[in-house]
C-alpha positions as CSV (number, residue, x, y, z in Angstrom):
1,M,-73.6,143.9,-64.8
2,G,-70.8,145.5,-66.8
3,T,-68.8,146.2,-63.4
4,A,-69.3,142.7,-62.4
5,C,-67.9,141.5,-65.8
6,A,-65.1,143.9,-65.6
7,G,-64.1,142.6,-62.0
8,L,-64.1,139.2,-63.0
9,F,-62.3,139.9,-66.2
10,T,-59.7,141.6,-64.2
11,F,-59.4,138.8,-61.7
12,G,-58.8,136.4,-64.6
13,V,-56.0,138.7,-65.9
14,M,-54.5,138.7,-62.4
15,T,-54.7,134.9,-61.9
16,S,-53.2,134.1,-65.5
17,F,-50.5,136.8,-64.5
18,L,-49.6,135.0,-61.4
19,G,-49.7,131.6,-63.0
20,A,-47.3,133.1,-65.5
21,T,-44.8,134.6,-63.1
22,L,-45.0,131.9,-60.6
23,P,-41.8,129.8,-61.8
24,E,-40.0,132.9,-61.8
25,L,-41.2,133.7,-58.2
26,S,-40.2,130.6,-57.2
27,T,-36.6,131.0,-58.4
28,R,-36.0,134.3,-57.1
29,L,-37.9,134.0,-53.5
30,N,-37.2,130.3,-53.3
31,F,-40.6,129.3,-53.0
32,D,-41.4,125.5,-52.9
33,L,-44.6,124.1,-54.3
34,T,-46.5,124.1,-51.1
35,R,-45.8,128.1,-50.7
36,G,-46.8,128.5,-54.6
37,G,-50.0,126.5,-53.8
38,A,-50.6,128.6,-50.7
39,L,-50.2,132.0,-52.9
40,F,-53.0,130.7,-55.3
41,S,-55.2,129.6,-52.1
42,F,-54.8,133.2,-50.6
43,L,-56.1,134.7,-53.8
44,Y,-59.2,132.8,-53.7
45,L,-60.0,132.6,-50.1
46,P,-61.7,135.7,-49.6
47,Q,-64.3,134.5,-51.9
48,I,-65.7,132.1,-49.9
49,P,-67.0,134.2,-47.2
50,M,-68.3,136.9,-49.3
51,V,-70.5,134.5,-51.2
52,F,-72.2,133.8,-47.9
53,L,-72.1,137.7,-46.7
54,A,-73.3,139.1,-49.9
55,G,-76.6,137.8,-50.3
56,P,-77.7,138.8,-46.8
57,L,-76.2,142.0,-47.1
58,I,-77.8,142.8,-50.4
59,D,-81.1,141.9,-49.1
60,R,-81.0,144.3,-46.1
61,F,-78.9,147.4,-47.8
62,G,-79.7,146.9,-51.5
63,K,-77.2,146.4,-54.3
64,K,-75.6,149.8,-54.6
65,P,-74.1,150.2,-51.0
66,V,-73.0,146.5,-50.8
67,L,-70.9,146.9,-54.2
68,A,-69.7,150.4,-53.2
């Protein structure tokens, strides 16, 4: 539980860091609004398949190997 909370906390910090630095990235790298939105989408995209994969993998192998 502690590891899960630490992971979500780190993910939240990284998300807030990206939100705070996105205007600067936009000016330096010539990002438009579409590319900035795609950057946030790619950040959350891996969570969707992992939600569906984690349950069956944990049922088959247990929690420790899947988390490792």
